[in-house]
N, C-alpha and C positions, 0 to 999 in steps of 0.2 A: 304396210301390209295389215296392221291391226285394224285400221279404218275399213279396209276392203272386207276383211272377215266379218267385222261387226255389221257393215251394211248388207253383206250377203245374207247373213243369218236373219237380220231384221226383215229383209224382203222375202226370203224363202219361207221363213217360219215366223210370221209377224206376232203370233200369240205367245211365242216362247219367252220373250222378254219385252214387256211393254213399258215405255218411258212414262214416268209420272205425268209428264206434260200431256200425254195422249191417252191416259187410262180413262176408259169410258166408265160410266156409272149406270147401273140398271136400277131404275126407279119403278116401283109398283105403287099405283095409286089406290085409293080406297075403292074406286070403281073397277079395279083389277086391270087397268090399262098398264102395259109395260112399255117404258121408254128407256132405251139404251143410248146414251149420248155423253159428250164431254161437257162438263160444267163451264159455262161462260161467266156467270156471276151468281152470287147468292146473297140474300139478305135474310132477316129474321122472318119475313113474310113470304118470300118467293125464291125459286131457283130457276134461272134461265139456262137451258141446255141446248147444245147443238148436235142433233143426230147427223149421222153421215148421209150426205146427199139430200137433206131435207132442210126446210127453214127452221129457225130457232123455235123452241117450245118453252113456254113459261108455265111452271108448275107451282101452285100454291102449296106452301109448306104444310098447311093443315090437311091437304088432300093426299099427302105422301104417306103411304102405309109402311114402305120399307125402301131401303137403298143399300146397294152393295157394289163394290168394284167389280166390273165385268171381267170375266176370265178370258174373253176373246178380244183381240185387238180390233179397233175400227178399220185397220188396214186389211183389205181382203187378201186371202190366199191366192196364189196363182197369177200374180201381177206380171210375171215374166213370160207366161205361157204364150202370149200373142206377139211377143217381140222377136225380131231376128237376132242372131248372134252379134251382128254389128250394133244394133240398137242397145242390146244389153251391155256391150263393151262401152259404148258412148255414155250410157247411164252411169256406170260405175266410175268412169273417168270424171264425169261431171260431179258426182258425189264426193270424190276424193280431192277435188280442188279446194283451195283455201277460200273462205268467203271473200267476195270482192275481187277475186282474181279472174 
């Protein structure tokens, strides 16, 4: 029941509690470009990030003006809105299964 509740809250209100694994970072470049994405890799010279639904972006560290954890989850709100009750039931049954089962 705990897993069901956690999954339901995560899907219904994705920005309420964002896992560290999925926390997006908002970068502002010196050219005022804003990039919100999950960090893929980082070195002293560059940061490679993965925006939702877009190809990876490489940012030069020298071009980054600021960076901060995003307050909004990369998972969009309303994911269940287009599903039937049966599809929602199937989704939660799948999420509650043990990995590999």
